[in-house]
N, CA, C, O and CB atoms as a CASP TS submission, in Angstrom:
PFRMAT TS
TARGET T0000
AUTHOR 0000-0000-0000
METHOD Language model
MODEL 1
PARENT N/A
ATOM      1  N   UNK     1      -7.296 -34.110 -31.404  1.00  0.00           N
ATOM      2  CA  UNK     1      -8.548 -32.931 -31.024  1.00  0.00           C
ATOM      3  C   UNK     1      -8.366 -32.510 -29.362  1.00  0.00           C
ATOM      4  O   UNK     1      -8.298 -31.385 -28.868  1.00  0.00           O
ATOM      5  CB  UNK     1     -10.407 -33.741 -31.273  1.00  0.00           C
ATOM      6  N   UNK     2      -8.318 -33.715 -28.767  1.00  0.00           N
ATOM      7  CA  UNK     2      -8.031 -33.500 -27.145  1.00  0.00           C
ATOM      8  C   UNK     2      -6.902 -32.738 -26.893  1.00  0.00           C
ATOM      9  O   UNK     2      -6.857 -31.917 -25.977  1.00  0.00           O
ATOM     10  CB  UNK     2      -7.791 -34.814 -26.346  1.00  0.00           C
ATOM     11  N   UNK     3      -6.008 -32.959 -27.636  1.00  0.00           N
ATOM     12  CA  UNK     3      -4.572 -32.438 -27.298  1.00  0.00           C
ATOM     13  C   UNK     3      -4.628 -30.760 -27.474  1.00  0.00           C
ATOM     14  O   UNK     3      -4.111 -29.940 -26.715  1.00  0.00           O
ATOM     15  CB  UNK     3      -3.342 -33.185 -28.432  1.00  0.00           C
ATOM     16  N   UNK     4      -5.297 -30.529 -28.523  1.00  0.00           N
ATOM     17  CA  UNK     4      -5.670 -29.145 -28.852  1.00  0.00           C
ATOM     18  C   UNK     4      -6.304 -28.328 -27.687  1.00  0.00           C
ATOM     19  O   UNK     4      -5.912 -27.225 -27.307  1.00  0.00           O
ATOM     20  CB  UNK     4      -6.635 -29.175 -30.001  1.00  0.00           C
ATOM     21  N   UNK     5      -7.349 -29.048 -27.180  1.00  0.00           N
ATOM     22  CA  UNK     5      -8.084 -28.301 -26.076  1.00  0.00           C
ATOM     23  C   UNK     5      -7.209 -28.202 -24.973  1.00  0.00           C
ATOM     24  O   UNK     5      -7.175 -27.146 -24.341  1.00  0.00           O
ATOM     25  CB  UNK     5      -9.391 -28.964 -25.622  1.00  0.00           C
ATOM     26  N   UNK     6      -6.486 -29.172 -24.650  1.00  0.00           N
ATOM     27  CA  UNK     6      -5.619 -29.214 -23.445  1.00  0.00           C
ATOM     28  C   UNK     6      -4.563 -27.930 -23.618  1.00  0.00           C
ATOM     29  O   UNK     6      -4.365 -27.149 -22.688  1.00  0.00           O
ATOM     30  CB  UNK     6      -4.799 -30.761 -23.341  1.00  0.00           C
ATOM     31  N   UNK     7      -3.922 -27.806 -24.893  1.00  0.00           N
ATOM     32  CA  UNK     7      -2.873 -26.794 -25.157  1.00  0.00           C
ATOM     33  C   UNK     7      -3.494 -25.468 -24.964  1.00  0.00           C
ATOM     34  O   UNK     7      -2.911 -24.581 -24.341  1.00  0.00           O
ATOM     35  CB  UNK     7      -2.258 -26.914 -26.588  1.00  0.00           C
ATOM     36  N   UNK     8      -4.803 -25.297 -25.546  1.00  0.00           N
ATOM     37  CA  UNK     8      -5.715 -24.086 -25.402  1.00  0.00           C
ATOM     38  C   UNK     8      -5.908 -23.549 -24.157  1.00  0.00           C
ATOM     39  O   UNK     8      -5.639 -22.400 -23.805  1.00  0.00           O
ATOM     40  CB  UNK     8      -6.962 -24.335 -25.844  1.00  0.00           C
ATOM     41  N   UNK     9      -6.555 -24.747 -23.278  1.00  0.00           N
ATOM     42  CA  UNK     9      -6.853 -24.380 -21.760  1.00  0.00           C
ATOM     43  C   UNK     9      -5.407 -24.143 -20.984  1.00  0.00           C
ATOM     44  O   UNK     9      -5.518 -23.560 -19.905  1.00  0.00           O
ATOM     45  CB  UNK     9      -7.760 -25.714 -20.967  1.00  0.00           C
ATOM     46  N   UNK    10      -4.174 -24.486 -21.353  1.00  0.00           N
ATOM     47  CA  UNK    10      -2.951 -24.291 -20.852  1.00  0.00           C
ATOM     48  C   UNK    10      -2.524 -22.831 -21.383  1.00  0.00           C
ATOM     49  O   UNK    10      -1.880 -22.143 -20.591  1.00  0.00           O
ATOM     50  CB  UNK    10      -2.001 -25.473 -21.272  1.00  0.00           C
ATOM     51  N   UNK    11      -2.730 -22.462 -22.257  1.00  0.00           N
ATOM     52  CA  UNK    11      -2.437 -20.952 -22.903  1.00  0.00           C
ATOM     53  C   UNK    11      -3.395 -19.838 -22.273  1.00  0.00           C
ATOM     54  O   UNK    11      -2.988 -18.724 -21.941  1.00  0.00           O
ATOM     55  CB  UNK    11      -2.727 -20.950 -24.643  1.00  0.00           C
ATOM     56  N   UNK    12      -4.812 -20.305 -22.141  1.00  0.00           N
ATOM     57  CA  UNK    12      -5.449 -19.231 -21.519  1.00  0.00           C
ATOM     58  C   UNK    12      -5.324 -19.060 -20.047  1.00  0.00           C
ATOM     59  O   UNK    12      -5.583 -17.999 -19.479  1.00  0.00           O
ATOM     60  CB  UNK    12      -6.739 -19.305 -21.820  1.00  0.00           C
ATOM     61  N   UNK    13      -4.868 -20.272 -19.376  1.00  0.00           N
ATOM     62  CA  UNK    13      -4.557 -20.233 -17.862  1.00  0.00           C
ATOM     63  C   UNK    13      -3.303 -19.312 -17.753  1.00  0.00           C
ATOM     64  O   UNK    13      -3.312 -18.316 -17.031  1.00  0.00           O
ATOM     65  CB  UNK    13      -4.249 -21.794 -17.199  1.00  0.00           C
ATOM     66  N   UNK    14      -2.367 -19.634 -18.400  1.00  0.00           N
ATOM     67  CA  UNK    14      -1.017 -18.629 -18.288  1.00  0.00           C
ATOM     68  C   UNK    14      -1.387 -17.036 -18.725  1.00  0.00           C
ATOM     69  O   UNK    14      -0.962 -16.028 -18.161  1.00  0.00           O
ATOM     70  CB  UNK    14       0.310 -19.238 -19.459  1.00  0.00           C
ATOM     71  N   UNK    15      -2.287 -17.092 -19.873  1.00  0.00           N
ATOM     72  CA  UNK    15      -2.454 -15.688 -19.947  1.00  0.00           C
ATOM     73  C   UNK    15      -3.229 -15.002 -19.170  1.00  0.00           C
ATOM     74  O   UNK    15      -3.048 -13.810 -18.925  1.00  0.00           O
ATOM     75  CB  UNK    15      -2.795 -15.371 -20.978  1.00  0.00           C
ATOM     76  N   UNK    16      -4.268 -15.777 -18.662  1.00  0.00           N
ATOM     77  CA  UNK    16      -4.934 -15.363 -17.223  1.00  0.00           C
ATOM     78  C   UNK    16      -4.286 -14.936 -16.332  1.00  0.00           C
ATOM     79  O   UNK    16      -4.670 -13.883 -15.822  1.00  0.00           O
ATOM     80  CB  UNK    16      -5.520 -16.247 -16.565  1.00  0.00           C
ATOM     81  N   UNK    17      -3.089 -15.581 -15.824  1.00  0.00           N
ATOM     82  CA  UNK    17      -2.193 -15.118 -14.920  1.00  0.00           C
ATOM     83  C   UNK    17      -1.298 -13.917 -15.248  1.00  0.00           C
ATOM     84  O   UNK    17      -0.756 -13.328 -14.312  1.00  0.00           O
ATOM     85  CB  UNK    17      -1.447 -16.148 -14.616  1.00  0.00           C
ATOM     86  N   UNK    18      -1.155 -13.615 -16.190  1.00  0.00           N
ATOM     87  CA  UNK    18      -0.464 -12.649 -16.536  1.00  0.00           C
ATOM     88  C   UNK    18       1.124 -13.032 -17.030  1.00  0.00           C
ATOM     89  O   UNK    18       2.019 -12.187 -17.014  1.00  0.00           O
ATOM     90  CB  UNK    18      -0.574 -11.772 -15.419  1.00  0.00           C
ATOM     91  N   UNK    19       1.290 -14.171 -17.387  1.00  0.00           N
ATOM     92  CA  UNK    19       2.615 -14.806 -17.712  1.00  0.00           C
ATOM     93  C   UNK    19       3.131 -14.228 -18.993  1.00  0.00           C
ATOM     94  O   UNK    19       4.324 -13.939 -19.082  1.00  0.00           O
ATOM     95  CB  UNK    19       2.504 -16.370 -17.842  1.00  0.00           C
ATOM     96  N   UNK    20       2.345 -14.050 -19.942  1.00  0.00           N
ATOM     97  CA  UNK    20       2.813 -13.739 -21.348  1.00  0.00           C
ATOM     98  C   UNK    20       2.684 -12.337 -21.120  1.00  0.00           C
ATOM     99  O   UNK    20       1.666 -11.762 -20.733  1.00  0.00           O
ATOM    100  CB  UNK    20       1.957 -14.363 -22.675  1.00  0.00           C
ATOM    101  N   UNK    21       4.027 -11.720 -21.444  1.00  0.00           N
ATOM    102  CA  UNK    21       4.173 -10.206 -21.723  1.00  0.00           C
ATOM    103  C   UNK    21       3.571  -9.190 -20.730  1.00  0.00           C
ATOM    104  O   UNK    21       3.536  -8.001 -21.045  1.00  0.00           O
ATOM    105  CB  UNK    21       3.541  -9.908 -23.036  1.00  0.00           C
ATOM    106  N   UNK    22       3.182  -9.537 -19.759  1.00  0.00           N
ATOM    107  CA  UNK    22       2.632  -8.430 -18.522  1.00  0.00           C
ATOM    108  C   UNK    22       3.658  -7.428 -18.325  1.00  0.00           C
ATOM    109  O   UNK    22       4.605  -7.837 -17.654  1.00  0.00           O
ATOM    110  CB  UNK    22       2.360  -9.145 -16.942  1.00  0.00           C
ATOM    111  N   UNK    23       3.730  -6.287 -18.705  1.00  0.00           N
ATOM    112  CA  UNK    23       4.835  -5.228 -18.273  1.00  0.00           C
ATOM    113  C   UNK    23       4.254  -4.226 -17.522  1.00  0.00           C
ATOM    114  O   UNK    23       4.627  -3.057 -17.618  1.00  0.00           O
ATOM    115  CB  UNK    23       5.565  -4.538 -19.438  1.00  0.00           C
ATOM    116  N   UNK    24       3.221  -4.646 -16.656  1.00  0.00           N
ATOM    117  CA  UNK    24       2.918  -3.593 -15.525  1.00  0.00           C
ATOM    118  C   UNK    24       4.031  -3.495 -14.519  1.00  0.00           C
ATOM    119  O   UNK    24       4.408  -4.455 -13.845  1.00  0.00           O
ATOM    120  CB  UNK    24       1.591  -3.959 -14.726  1.00  0.00           C
ATOM    121  N   UNK    25       4.461  -2.469 -14.463  1.00  0.00           N
ATOM    122  CA  UNK    25       5.657  -2.110 -13.205  1.00  0.00           C
ATOM    123  C   UNK    25       5.028  -0.927 -12.453  1.00  0.00           C
ATOM    124  O   UNK    25       4.346  -0.054 -12.991  1.00  0.00           O
ATOM    125  CB  UNK    25       7.387  -1.560 -13.853  1.00  0.00           C
ATOM    126  N   UNK    26       5.330  -0.997 -11.170  1.00  0.00           N
ATOM    127  CA  UNK    26       4.759   0.222 -10.351  1.00  0.00           C
ATOM    128  C   UNK    26       5.586   1.413 -10.932  1.00  0.00           C
ATOM    129  O   UNK    26       6.720   1.458 -11.409  1.00  0.00           O
ATOM    130  CB  UNK    26       4.968   0.069  -8.588  1.00  0.00           C
ATOM    131  N   UNK    27       4.635   2.351 -10.728  1.00  0.00           N
ATOM    132  CA  UNK    27       5.277   3.780 -11.061  1.00  0.00           C
ATOM    133  C   UNK    27       6.564   4.121 -10.315  1.00  0.00           C
ATOM    134  O   UNK    27       6.778   3.651  -9.197  1.00  0.00           O
ATOM    135  CB  UNK    27       4.257   4.934 -10.709  1.00  0.00           C
ATOM    136  N   UNK    28       7.421   4.935 -10.926  1.00  0.00           N
ATOM    137  CA  UNK    28       8.585   5.195 -10.014  1.00  0.00           C
ATOM    138  C   UNK    28       7.880   6.062  -8.764  1.00  0.00           C
ATOM    139  O   UNK    28       6.714   6.454  -8.822  1.00  0.00           O
ATOM    140  CB  UNK    28       9.899   6.096 -10.866  1.00  0.00           C
ATOM    141  N   UNK    29       8.705   6.283  -7.706  1.00  0.00           N
ATOM    142  CA  UNK    29       8.253   7.030  -6.561  1.00  0.00           C
ATOM    143  C   UNK    29       8.825   8.418  -6.786  1.00  0.00           C
ATOM    144  O   UNK    29      10.032   8.442  -7.030  1.00  0.00           O
ATOM    145  CB  UNK    29       8.712   6.381  -5.173  1.00  0.00           C
ATOM    146  N   UNK    30       8.285   9.396  -6.756  1.00  0.00           N
ATOM    147  CA  UNK    30       8.515  10.846  -6.848  1.00  0.00           C
ATOM    148  C   UNK    30       9.661  11.082  -6.002  1.00  0.00           C
ATOM    149  O   UNK    30       9.451  10.952  -4.796  1.00  0.00           O
ATOM    150  CB  UNK    30       7.298  11.717  -6.420  1.00  0.00           C
ATOM    151  N   UNK    31      10.922  11.424  -6.396  1.00  0.00           N
ATOM    152  CA  UNK    31      11.982  11.870  -5.661  1.00  0.00           C
ATOM    153  C   UNK    31      11.806  13.282  -5.149  1.00  0.00           C
ATOM    154  O   UNK    31      11.480  14.239  -5.852  1.00  0.00           O
ATOM    155  CB  UNK    31      13.152  11.751  -6.438  1.00  0.00           C
ATOM    156  N   UNK    32      12.092  13.315  -3.658  1.00  0.00           N
ATOM    157  CA  UNK    32      11.851  14.491  -3.137  1.00  0.00           C
ATOM    158  C   UNK    32      12.372  14.246  -1.654  1.00  0.00           C
ATOM    159  O   UNK    32      12.625  13.096  -1.294  1.00  0.00           O
ATOM    160  CB  UNK    32      10.341  14.923  -3.319  1.00  0.00           C
ATOM    161  N   UNK    33      12.534  15.322  -0.796  1.00  0.00           N
ATOM    162  CA  UNK    33      13.095  15.155   0.459  1.00  0.00           C
ATOM    163  C   UNK    33      12.396  14.160   1.119  1.00  0.00           C
ATOM    164  O   UNK    33      11.176  14.296   1.035  1.00  0.00           O
ATOM    165  CB  UNK    33      13.127  16.324   1.208  1.00  0.00           C
ATOM    166  N   UNK    34      12.793  13.171   1.770  1.00  0.00           N
ATOM    167  CA  UNK    34      12.249  12.276   2.666  1.00  0.00           C
ATOM    168  C   UNK    34      11.869  12.875   3.974  1.00  0.00           C
ATOM    169  O   UNK    34      12.599  13.661   4.579  1.00  0.00           O
ATOM    170  CB  UNK    34      13.143  11.227   2.857  1.00  0.00           C
ATOM    171  N   UNK    35      10.667  12.468   4.403  1.00  0.00           N
ATOM    172  CA  UNK    35      10.217  12.896   5.778  1.00  0.00           C
ATOM    173  C   UNK    35      11.001  11.869   6.967  1.00  0.00           C
ATOM    174  O   UNK    35      11.310  10.707   6.704  1.00  0.00           O
ATOM    175  CB  UNK    35       8.419  12.754   5.843  1.00  0.00           C
ATOM    176  N   UNK    36      11.224  12.438   8.135  1.00  0.00           N
ATOM    177  CA  UNK    36      11.761  11.729   9.112  1.00  0.00           C
ATOM    178  C   UNK    36      10.442  11.288   9.865  1.00  0.00           C
ATOM    179  O   UNK    36       9.375  11.894   9.769  1.00  0.00           O
ATOM    180  CB  UNK    36      12.840  12.551   9.942  1.00  0.00           C
ATOM    181  N   UNK    37      10.649  10.172  10.614  1.00  0.00           N
ATOM    182  CA  UNK    37       9.736   9.658  11.386  1.00  0.00           C
ATOM    183  C   UNK    37       8.969  10.432  12.558  1.00  0.00           C
ATOM    184  O   UNK    37       7.868  10.159  13.036  1.00  0.00           O
ATOM    185  CB  UNK    37      10.333   8.668  11.833  1.00  0.00           C
ATOM    186  N   UNK    38       9.865  11.495  12.901  1.00  0.00           N
ATOM    187  CA  UNK    38       9.280  12.642  13.889  1.00  0.00           C
ATOM    188  C   UNK    38       8.217  13.478  12.912  1.00  0.00           C
ATOM    189  O   UNK    38       7.014  13.507  13.172  1.00  0.00           O
ATOM    190  CB  UNK    38      10.656  13.786  14.554  1.00  0.00           C
ATOM    191  N   UNK    39       8.676  14.013  12.002  1.00  0.00           N
ATOM    192  CA  UNK    39       7.976  14.874  10.911  1.00  0.00           C
ATOM    193  C   UNK    39       6.561  14.205  10.634  1.00  0.00           C
ATOM    194  O   UNK    39       5.521  14.848  10.779  1.00  0.00           O
ATOM    195  CB  UNK    39       8.907  14.937   9.458  1.00  0.00           C
ATOM    196  N   UNK    40       6.581  12.904  10.237  1.00  0.00           N
ATOM    197  CA  UNK    40       5.500  11.974   9.926  1.00  0.00           C
ATOM    198  C   UNK    40       4.584  11.854  10.967  1.00  0.00           C
ATOM    199  O   UNK    40       3.409  11.715  10.626  1.00  0.00           O
ATOM    200  CB  UNK    40       5.967  10.689   9.607  1.00  0.00           C
ATOM    201  N   UNK    41       4.902  11.879  12.436  1.00  0.00           N
ATOM    202  CA  UNK    41       4.473  11.711  13.313  1.00  0.00           C
ATOM    203  C   UNK    41       3.670  13.171  14.009  1.00  0.00           C
ATOM    204  O   UNK    41       2.649  13.126  14.696  1.00  0.00           O
ATOM    205  CB  UNK    41       5.477  11.063  13.878  1.00  0.00           C
ATOM    206  N   UNK    42       4.327  14.261  13.679  1.00  0.00           N
ATOM    207  CA  UNK    42       3.774  15.395  14.076  1.00  0.00           C
ATOM    208  C   UNK    42       2.633  15.582  12.910  1.00  0.00           C
ATOM    209  O   UNK    42       1.505  15.859  13.318  1.00  0.00           O
ATOM    210  CB  UNK    42       4.890  16.578  14.238  1.00  0.00           C
ATOM    211  N   UNK    43       2.791  15.479  11.774  1.00  0.00           N
ATOM    212  CA  UNK    43       2.007  15.756  10.622  1.00  0.00           C
ATOM    213  C   UNK    43       0.408  14.967  10.887  1.00  0.00           C
ATOM    214  O   UNK    43      -0.693  15.515  10.833  1.00  0.00           O
ATOM    215  CB  UNK    43       2.912  15.147   9.205  1.00  0.00           C
ATOM    216  N   UNK    44       0.713  13.547  11.177  1.00  0.00           N
ATOM    217  CA  UNK    44      -0.614  12.552  11.701  1.00  0.00           C
ATOM    218  C   UNK    44      -1.172  13.005  12.935  1.00  0.00           C
ATOM    219  O   UNK    44      -2.400  13.061  13.006  1.00  0.00           O
ATOM    220  CB  UNK    44      -0.211  10.957  12.005  1.00  0.00           C
ATOM    221  N   UNK    45      -0.512  13.323  13.876  1.00  0.00           N
ATOM    222  CA  UNK    45      -1.053  13.665  15.168  1.00  0.00           C
ATOM    223  C   UNK    45      -1.939  15.041  15.028  1.00  0.00           C
ATOM    224  O   UNK    45      -2.984  15.256  15.643  1.00  0.00           O
ATOM    225  CB  UNK    45       0.182  13.827  16.236  1.00  0.00           C
ATOM    226  N   UNK    46      -1.258  16.001  14.017  1.00  0.00           N
ATOM    227  CA  UNK    46      -2.019  17.265  13.567  1.00  0.00           C
ATOM    228  C   UNK    46      -3.433  16.945  12.986  1.00  0.00           C
ATOM    229  O   UNK    46      -4.427  17.648  13.170  1.00  0.00           O
ATOM    230  CB  UNK    46      -1.175  18.043  12.440  1.00  0.00           C
ATOM    231  N   UNK    47      -3.391  15.769  12.249  1.00  0.00           N
ATOM    232  CA  UNK    47      -4.779  15.621  11.167  1.00  0.00           C
ATOM    233  C   UNK    47      -5.800  15.103  11.990  1.00  0.00           C
ATOM    234  O   UNK    47      -5.596  14.115  12.696  1.00  0.00           O
ATOM    235  CB  UNK    47      -4.619  14.507   9.776  1.00  0.00           C
ATOM    236  N   UNK    48      -6.846  15.673  11.956  1.00  0.00           N
ATOM    237  CA  UNK    48      -8.178  15.281  12.641  1.00  0.00           C
ATOM    238  C   UNK    48      -8.654  14.238  12.159  1.00  0.00           C
ATOM    239  O   UNK    48      -8.738  13.285  12.934  1.00  0.00           O
ATOM    240  CB  UNK    48      -9.204  16.186  12.591  1.00  0.00           C
ATOM    241  N   UNK    49      -9.117  14.054  10.765  1.00  0.00           N
ATOM    242  CA  UNK    49      -8.991  12.698  10.210  1.00  0.00           C
ATOM    243  C   UNK    49      -8.307  11.519  10.540  1.00  0.00           C
ATOM    244  O   UNK    49      -8.928  10.470  10.712  1.00  0.00           O
ATOM    245  CB  UNK    49      -8.646  12.811   9.264  1.00  0.00           C
ATOM    246  N   UNK    50      -7.070  11.591  10.646  1.00  0.00           N
ATOM    247  CA  UNK    50      -6.307  10.548  11.042  1.00  0.00           C
ATOM    248  C   UNK    50      -6.392  10.129  12.433  1.00  0.00           C
ATOM    249  O   UNK    50      -6.130   8.974  12.769  1.00  0.00           O
ATOM    250  CB  UNK    50      -5.078  10.820  10.752  1.00  0.00           C
ATOM    251  N   UNK    51      -6.802  11.162  13.369  1.00  0.00           N
ATOM    252  CA  UNK    51      -6.797  11.032  14.552  1.00  0.00           C
ATOM    253  C   UNK    51      -8.157  10.406  14.901  1.00  0.00           C
ATOM    254  O   UNK    51      -8.276   9.812  15.972  1.00  0.00           O
ATOM    255  CB  UNK    51      -6.464  12.236  15.140  1.00  0.00           C
ATOM    256  N   UNK    52      -9.386  10.531  13.884  1.00  0.00           N
ATOM    257  CA  UNK    52     -10.753   9.726  14.307  1.00  0.00           C
ATOM    258  C   UNK    52     -10.374   8.469  13.869  1.00  0.00           C
ATOM    259  O   UNK    52     -10.702   7.561  14.632  1.00  0.00           O
ATOM    260  CB  UNK    52     -12.250  10.204  13.606  1.00  0.00           C
ATOM    261  N   UNK    53      -9.694   8.103  12.720  1.00  0.00           N
ATOM    262  CA  UNK    53      -9.141   6.978  11.919  1.00  0.00           C
ATOM    263  C   UNK    53      -8.254   5.790  12.967  1.00  0.00           C
ATOM    264  O   UNK    53      -8.266   4.560  12.927  1.00  0.00           O
ATOM    265  CB  UNK    53      -8.066   7.732  10.700  1.00  0.00           C
ATOM    266  N   UNK    54      -7.609   6.623  13.763  1.00  0.00           N
ATOM    267  CA  UNK    54      -6.534   5.825  14.538  1.00  0.00           C
ATOM    268  C   UNK    54      -6.746   6.499  15.949  1.00  0.00           C
ATOM    269  O   UNK    54      -5.942   7.330  16.373  1.00  0.00           O
ATOM    270  CB  UNK    54      -4.848   5.986  13.891  1.00  0.00           C
ATOM    271  N   UNK    55      -7.763   6.141  16.595  1.00  0.00           N
ATOM    272  CA  UNK    55      -8.038   7.014  17.851  1.00  0.00           C
ATOM    273  C   UNK    55      -7.050   6.080  18.887  1.00  0.00           C
ATOM    274  O   UNK    55      -6.231   6.763  19.501  1.00  0.00           O
ATOM    275  CB  UNK    55      -9.940   7.126  18.356  1.00  0.00           C
ATOM    276  N   UNK    56      -7.021   4.906  19.112  1.00  0.00           N
ATOM    277  CA  UNK    56      -6.199   4.190  20.006  1.00  0.00           C
ATOM    278  C   UNK    56      -4.619   4.605  19.681  1.00  0.00           C
ATOM    279  O   UNK    56      -3.915   4.887  20.650  1.00  0.00           O
ATOM    280  CB  UNK    56      -6.505   2.581  19.832  1.00  0.00           C
ATOM    281  N   UNK    57      -4.179   4.639  18.662  1.00  0.00           N
ATOM    282  CA  UNK    57      -2.830   5.085  18.355  1.00  0.00           C
ATOM    283  C   UNK    57      -2.425   6.436  18.745  1.00  0.00           C
ATOM    284  O   UNK    57      -1.385   6.739  19.331  1.00  0.00           O
ATOM    285  CB  UNK    57      -2.626   4.986  17.013  1.00  0.00           C
ATOM    286  N   UNK    58      -3.469   7.303  18.310  1.00  0.00           N
ATOM    287  CA  UNK    58      -3.558   8.620  18.709  1.00  0.00           C
ATOM    288  C   UNK    58      -3.285   8.878  20.291  1.00  0.00           C
ATOM    289  O   UNK    58      -2.377   9.595  20.712  1.00  0.00           O
ATOM    290  CB  UNK    58      -4.910   9.084  18.303  1.00  0.00           C
ATOM    291  N   UNK    59      -4.312   8.108  21.176  1.00  0.00           N
ATOM    292  CA  UNK    59      -4.152   8.133  22.512  1.00  0.00           C
ATOM    293  C   UNK    59      -2.753   7.697  23.027  1.00  0.00           C
ATOM    294  O   UNK    59      -2.262   8.331  23.962  1.00  0.00           O
ATOM    295  CB  UNK    59      -5.164   7.341  23.052  1.00  0.00           C
ATOM    296  N   UNK    60      -2.111   6.701  22.500  1.00  0.00           N
ATOM    297  CA  UNK    60      -0.907   6.175  22.936  1.00  0.00           C
ATOM    298  C   UNK    60       0.382   6.690  22.475  1.00  0.00           C
ATOM    299  O   UNK    60       1.451   6.509  23.057  1.00  0.00           O
ATOM    300  CB  UNK    60      -0.931   4.946  22.678  1.00  0.00           C
ATOM    301  N   UNK    61       0.198   7.388  21.315  1.00  0.00           N
ATOM    302  CA  UNK    61       1.448   8.279  20.764  1.00  0.00           C
ATOM    303  C   UNK    61       1.138   9.746  20.896  1.00  0.00           C
ATOM    304  O   UNK    61       2.027  10.365  21.481  1.00  0.00           O
ATOM    305  CB  UNK    61       1.785   7.990  19.151  1.00  0.00           C
ATOM    306  N   UNK    62       0.151  10.430  20.522  1.00  0.00           N
ATOM    307  CA  UNK    62       0.348  11.886  20.086  1.00  0.00           C
ATOM    308  C   UNK    62      -0.223  12.648  21.357  1.00  0.00           C
ATOM    309  O   UNK    62       0.123  13.818  21.520  1.00  0.00           O
ATOM    310  CB  UNK    62      -0.505  12.301  18.579  1.00  0.00           C
ATOM    311  N   UNK    63      -1.260  11.916  22.457  1.00  0.00           N
ATOM    312  CA  UNK    63      -1.645  12.711  23.582  1.00  0.00           C
ATOM    313  C   UNK    63      -0.853  13.284  24.444  1.00  0.00           C
ATOM    314  O   UNK    63      -0.088  12.554  25.073  1.00  0.00           O
ATOM    315  CB  UNK    63      -2.315  12.140  24.251  1.00  0.00           C
ATOM    316  N   UNK    64      -0.841  14.531  24.652  1.00  0.00           N
ATOM    317  CA  UNK    64       0.164  14.988  25.690  1.00  0.00           C
ATOM    318  C   UNK    64      -0.330  14.523  27.018  1.00  0.00           C
ATOM    319  O   UNK    64      -1.505  14.311  27.316  1.00  0.00           O
ATOM    320  CB  UNK    64       0.367  16.574  25.703  1.00  0.00           C
ATOM    321  N   UNK    65       0.758  14.390  27.802  1.00  0.00           N
ATOM    322  CA  UNK    65       0.282  13.431  29.321  1.00  0.00           C
ATOM    323  C   UNK    65      -0.174  14.650  29.978  1.00  0.00           C
ATOM    324  O   UNK    65       0.256  15.785  29.773  1.00  0.00           O
ATOM    325  CB  UNK    65       1.706  12.450  30.422  1.00  0.00           C
ATOM    326  N   UNK    66      -1.171  14.266  30.860  1.00  0.00           N
ATOM    327  CA  UNK    66      -1.716  15.499  31.852  1.00  0.00           C
ATOM    328  C   UNK    66      -0.662  16.099  32.847  1.00  0.00           C
ATOM    329  O   UNK    66       0.233  15.389  33.307  1.00  0.00           O
ATOM    330  CB  UNK    66      -2.962  14.950  32.826  1.00  0.00           C
ATOM    331  N   UNK    67      -0.761  17.112  33.092  1.00  0.00           N
ATOM    332  CA  UNK    67       0.172  17.888  33.959  1.00  0.00           C
ATOM    333  C   UNK    67      -0.573  18.495  35.335  1.00  0.00           C
ATOM    334  O   UNK    67      -1.497  19.308  35.338  1.00  0.00           O
ATOM    335  CB  UNK    67       0.789  19.124  33.040  1.00  0.00           C
ATOM    336  N   UNK    68      -0.026  17.981  36.324  1.00  0.00           N
ATOM    337  CA  UNK    68      -0.712  18.467  37.575  1.00  0.00           C
ATOM    338  C   UNK    68      -0.116  19.657  38.211  1.00  0.00           C
ATOM    339  O   UNK    68      -0.612  20.122  39.237  1.00  0.00           O
ATOM    340  CB  UNK    68      -0.737  17.412  38.585  1.00  0.00           C
TER
END
């Protein structure tokens, strides 16, 4: 009887971890033209919401230097 409970506990533990038949795979990434890092930077710097969320990064990367 004790062996049955031990086996059942082992099976439940493995099933809870997704060890049995878990076929969840990441969806494939849509194929398309890849953006260069410059294009991504320009897009992020122009986005006002991104600027508010990443203000320190925006100041160090996107802000135009002062011209005298």
